C-alpha positions, 0 to 999 in steps of 0.5 A: 713673634706671633700676634694674637688677635682675639675677639673673645675670651674663647678665641684665647683659649682656642689659641692656647690649646693649639699651642699646647698641641704643637708643644706635644709634638716630639720629632724622632732622631735628628729631625727638628720641627720648624715654623716658617717665618715669612717676615724677618729682620732685615739685619739678619737677612741672608740671601740664597742665590737660587733661581727658584725659591717658592717659599721662605727657608727661614723658620723658628725651631719649635721642637728638636728630636733627641739626637739633635739636642744640644745643636739647636734650642727651642726658639732659635731662627734657622736657615734650612733647605727646601729639598730636605724639608717635609711639610706637615700640617697641625690643626691647620698650621703648616709646619716643616720637619727637617733633618738637622743636616739640612739646617744650614746655619742659626740666624 
């Protein structure tokens, strides 16, 4: 859940416009668009034994390609591989494009 801190009505409009741009992105084939989560519930925390994990490999599904429909739903929280993820930037926000085969589990 993202907290919106707006100092004015214009800030709210900018946030809504940014959200609409992300909602119009549609991954192709078996790709899934994910927003990294840096804070998550301790109850559902899964620790991966790995020597080096520079960034969170947990995220929230924002959009799903046509060949991944039915496997995941928008809003699902997932654990994915670092190595199969392609980082992209949309209006200053860093997102991750991942193949459905590189998503390990739904949290």
